[in-house]
C-alpha positions as CSV (number, residue, x, y, z in Angstrom):
1,X,-7.8,-11.6,-4.0
2,X,-9.3,-8.3,-3.2
3,X,-7.6,-6.3,-6.0
4,X,-8.6,-8.9,-8.6
5,X,-11.4,-6.7,-10.0
6,X,-8.8,-4.1,-10.9
7,X,-6.9,-6.6,-13.0
8,X,-10.1,-7.7,-14.7
9,X,-11.1,-4.0,-15.3
10,X,-7.8,-3.2,-16.8
11,X,-8.1,-6.2,-19.1
12,X,-11.5,-5.1,-20.2
13,X,-10.3,-1.5,-20.7
14,X,-7.6,-2.9,-23.1
15,X,-10.2,-4.6,-25.2
16,X,-10.6,-8.1,-23.7
17,X,-14.3,-9.2,-23.6
18,X,-16.0,-10.6,-20.5
19,X,-16.5,-13.9,-22.4
20,X,-12.8,-14.2,-23.4
21,X,-11.3,-17.4,-22.1
22,X,-8.3,-17.6,-19.9
23,X,-6.7,-20.7,-18.4
24,X,-7.1,-21.4,-14.7
25,X,-4.0,-23.5,-14.6
26,X,-0.7,-24.0,-12.8
27,X,1.7,-21.2,-13.8
28,X,5.2,-20.3,-12.6
29,X,6.6,-16.8,-12.9
30,X,10.2,-15.9,-12.3
31,X,10.5,-12.9,-10.0
32,X,13.2,-10.2,-10.2
33,X,14.8,-11.8,-7.1
34,X,15.3,-15.0,-9.1
35,X,12.7,-16.9,-7.1
36,X,9.6,-18.5,-8.6
37,X,6.0,-17.5,-7.9
38,X,3.2,-20.0,-8.5
39,X,-0.3,-18.7,-7.6
40,X,-2.8,-21.3,-6.5
41,X,-6.5,-21.3,-5.5
42,X,-8.2,-21.7,-2.2
43,X,-9.6,-25.1,-3.2
44,X,-6.2,-26.4,-4.4
45,X,-7.7,-27.1,-7.8
46,X,-7.5,-25.7,-11.3
47,X,-10.6,-25.5,-13.5
48,X,-9.0,-25.1,-17.0
49,X,-10.3,-22.6,-19.5
50,X,-12.8,-20.1,-18.1
51,X,-14.3,-16.9,-19.2
52,X,-13.2,-13.7,-17.5
53,X,-16.6,-13.5,-15.9
54,X,-16.5,-17.0,-14.5
55,X,-12.9,-16.6,-13.3
56,X,-13.9,-13.6,-11.2
57,X,-17.1,-15.3,-10.0
58,X,-15.1,-18.3,-8.8
59,X,-12.1,-16.2,-7.5
60,X,-9.4,-18.0,-9.6
61,X,-6.1,-16.5,-8.7
62,X,-4.0,-17.7,-11.6
63,X,-6.3,-16.0,-14.0
64,X,-6.0,-12.6,-12.2
65,X,-2.2,-13.0,-12.1
66,X,-2.0,-13.8,-15.8
67,X,-4.3,-10.9,-16.7
68,X,-2.1,-8.6,-14.6
69,X,1.0,-9.7,-16.3
70,X,-0.6,-9.5,-19.8
71,X,-2.0,-5.9,-19.3
72,X,1.0,-4.7,-17.3
73,X,1.2,-4.8,-13.5
74,X,2.0,-1.1,-13.4
75,X,-1.3,-0.3,-15.2
76,X,-3.2,-2.4,-12.7
77,X,-1.5,-0.6,-9.8
78,X,-2.2,2.8,-11.5
79,X,-5.9,1.9,-11.7
80,X,-5.9,0.9,-8.0
81,X,-4.3,4.2,-7.1
82,X,-6.8,6.2,-9.2
83,X,-9.6,4.3,-7.5
84,X,-8.4,5.1,-4.0
85,X,-5.7,2.7,-2.8
86,X,-3.2,4.9,-1.2
87,X,-1.0,2.2,0.2
88,X,2.1,1.5,-2.0
89,X,1.6,-1.8,-3.7
90,X,4.4,-4.3,-3.6
91,X,6.0,-5.0,-7.0
92,X,5.5,-8.4,-8.7
93,X,2.6,-10.5,-10.0
94,X,1.0,-11.1,-6.5
95,X,0.0,-7.4,-6.5
96,X,-2.7,-8.3,-9.0
97,X,-4.3,-10.2,-6.2
98,X,-4.0,-7.5,-3.6
99,X,-1.1,-9.2,-1.8
100,X,0.1,-5.9,-0.3
101,X,-1.1,-4.7,3.1
102,X,-4.0,-2.4,2.2
103,X,-6.2,-0.6,4.7
104,X,-9.9,-1.7,4.6
105,X,-10.9,1.9,3.9
106,X,-8.8,1.9,0.7
107,X,-10.5,-1.2,-0.5
108,X,-14.0,0.2,0.1
109,X,-13.0,3.5,-1.7
110,X,-11.6,1.5,-4.6
111,X,-14.8,-0.7,-5.0
112,X,-16.9,2.5,-4.9
113,X,-15.6,3.2,-8.4
114,X,-17.5,0.2,-9.8
115,X,-20.7,1.4,-8.0
116,X,-20.2,5.0,-9.1
117,X,-19.9,4.5,-12.8
118,X,-16.1,4.9,-12.8
119,X,-16.0,7.9,-10.5
120,X,-13.6,7.8,-7.5
121,X,-14.7,9.5,-4.3
122,X,-12.4,10.5,-1.4
123,X,-13.5,9.0,2.0
124,X,-14.7,11.7,4.4
125,X,-14.4,10.8,8.1
126,X,-15.8,14.1,9.3
127,X,-19.2,15.1,8.0
128,X,-20.0,18.0,10.3
129,X,-19.4,19.5,13.7
130,X,-22.4,20.7,15.7
131,X,-22.5,22.7,18.9
132,X,-24.6,21.6,21.9
133,X,-27.6,23.5,20.7
134,X,-27.5,21.7,17.3
135,X,-26.1,24.5,15.2
136,X,-23.6,23.3,12.6
137,X,-20.3,25.1,13.1
138,X,-18.2,23.1,10.6
139,X,-19.3,21.2,7.5
140,X,-16.3,20.4,5.2
141,X,-17.0,20.3,1.5
142,X,-16.0,16.9,0.1
143,X,-13.8,16.9,-3.0
144,X,-15.6,16.5,-6.3
145,X,-15.6,12.9,-7.6
146,X,-12.9,12.3,-10.2
147,X,-12.9,10.0,-13.2
148,X,-10.9,6.8,-12.5
149,X,-12.3,4.3,-15.0
150,X,-14.3,4.2,-18.2
151,X,-17.9,4.0,-17.1
152,X,-18.6,1.2,-19.5
153,X,-15.9,-0.9,-17.9
154,X,-17.1,0.0,-14.4
155,X,-20.6,-1.2,-15.4
156,X,-19.4,-4.5,-16.8
157,X,-17.2,-5.2,-13.7
158,X,-20.1,-4.4,-11.4
159,X,-22.3,-6.8,-13.3
160,X,-19.6,-9.5,-13.0
161,X,-19.4,-8.8,-9.3
162,X,-23.2,-9.3,-9.0
163,X,-22.6,-12.8,-10.2
164,X,-20.1,-13.3,-7.4
165,X,-23.1,-12.9,-5.0
166,X,-25.6,-14.7,-7.1
167,X,-23.7,-17.9,-7.7
168,X,-20.0,-17.4,-6.7
169,X,-18.0,-17.2,-3.5
170,X,-20.3,-14.7,-1.8
171,X,-23.7,-16.5,-2.1
172,X,-24.0,-16.3,1.7
173,X,-25.0,-12.7,1.3
174,X,-28.3,-13.8,-0.2
175,X,-29.3,-15.5,3.1
176,X,-29.5,-12.1,4.6
177,X,-30.6,-9.7,1.8
178,X,-33.7,-10.3,-0.3
179,X,-33.5,-10.8,-4.0
180,X,-35.1,-7.4,-4.7
181,X,-32.0,-5.6,-3.5
182,X,-29.2,-5.7,-6.1
183,X,-25.9,-6.7,-4.5
184,X,-22.4,-7.0,-5.9
185,X,-19.1,-7.8,-4.2
186,X,-15.9,-9.7,-3.9
187,X,-14.4,-12.0,-1.3
188,X,-10.8,-12.3,-0.3
189,X,-8.8,-14.8,1.7
190,X,-5.0,-14.9,2.4
191,X,-3.0,-18.1,1.8
192,X,-2.5,-18.7,5.5
193,X,-6.2,-18.0,6.4
194,X,-5.1,-15.1,8.6
195,X,-7.2,-12.5,6.8
196,X,-10.6,-12.7,5.3
197,X,-12.5,-10.0,3.4
198,X,-15.7,-9.0,1.8
199,X,-16.4,-5.7,0.0
200,X,-20.0,-5.4,-1.2
201,X,-22.2,-2.8,-2.8
202,X,-25.8,-2.0,-3.3
203,X,-27.0,1.0,-5.5
204,X,-26.8,3.3,-2.4
205,X,-24.1,1.8,-0.2
206,X,-20.6,0.3,-0.4
207,X,-19.2,-1.5,2.7
208,X,-16.2,-3.6,3.6
209,X,-15.6,-6.2,6.3
210,X,-12.2,-7.5,7.3
211,X,-11.6,-10.2,9.9
212,X,-8.2,-11.0,11.4
213,X,-5.9,-10.6,14.4
214,X,-3.8,-7.6,15.4
215,X,-0.8,-10.0,15.2
216,X,-1.5,-12.0,12.1
217,X,-2.3,-15.7,12.8
218,X,-4.6,-18.2,11.1
219,X,-8.2,-17.6,12.1
220,X,-9.3,-21.2,11.7
221,X,-8.7,-24.0,9.2
222,X,-10.6,-23.3,6.0
223,X,-11.5,-19.7,7.0
224,X,-12.7,-17.8,4.0
225,X,-14.1,-14.4,3.1
226,X,-17.3,-15.9,1.7
227,X,-18.2,-17.8,4.9
228,X,-17.0,-15.4,7.6
229,X,-16.9,-11.8,6.2
230,X,-19.6,-11.8,3.6
231,X,-22.5,-12.6,6.0
232,X,-21.5,-9.7,8.3
């Protein structure tokens, strides 16, 4: 569910309020292939009508999928691209959850938009090159940040992601960081427990953690981003 904030952000940008209620319920969507897609939740339960904020805090997949379909999956994908996701996103409603194979670096770049007031920054792997004596011989100039999201929407999403850490799926973060440090973030877990994620942010730093195997395989029964990746 790592792209879920993009679906919520696009819904907010199109006028839905954080306290608007959406049903966390069983839904079946017919795909272009003729197959049916029925998103579920990690706890195999449905909680009924929830606000947008609460659905993000509790990582409710059916809500994100419904939002993506309502606002347009293309618009969610376009926001993800503006934010920094360079990997082509698979078509279909599962893309609202981040079902495509996306590099961790892209996720971190995309989440930086919520921490930067809507501005996207391009990751820089090379900061400078120094000679043995310490003189800098190369210092690439990073590209200027570019607008990717309404700053008001970015602020609201970041505030919602703070609740994920305060009382949602990433409360394990607070066992490590004191309350005086503001933290926001989002967990992610694939259906087969083969990949777990956490992308988190403070006012100065955005970081991402992915756990999994080079050849995808279940990590362990019940493996989840909140219990494995978030504490790291």
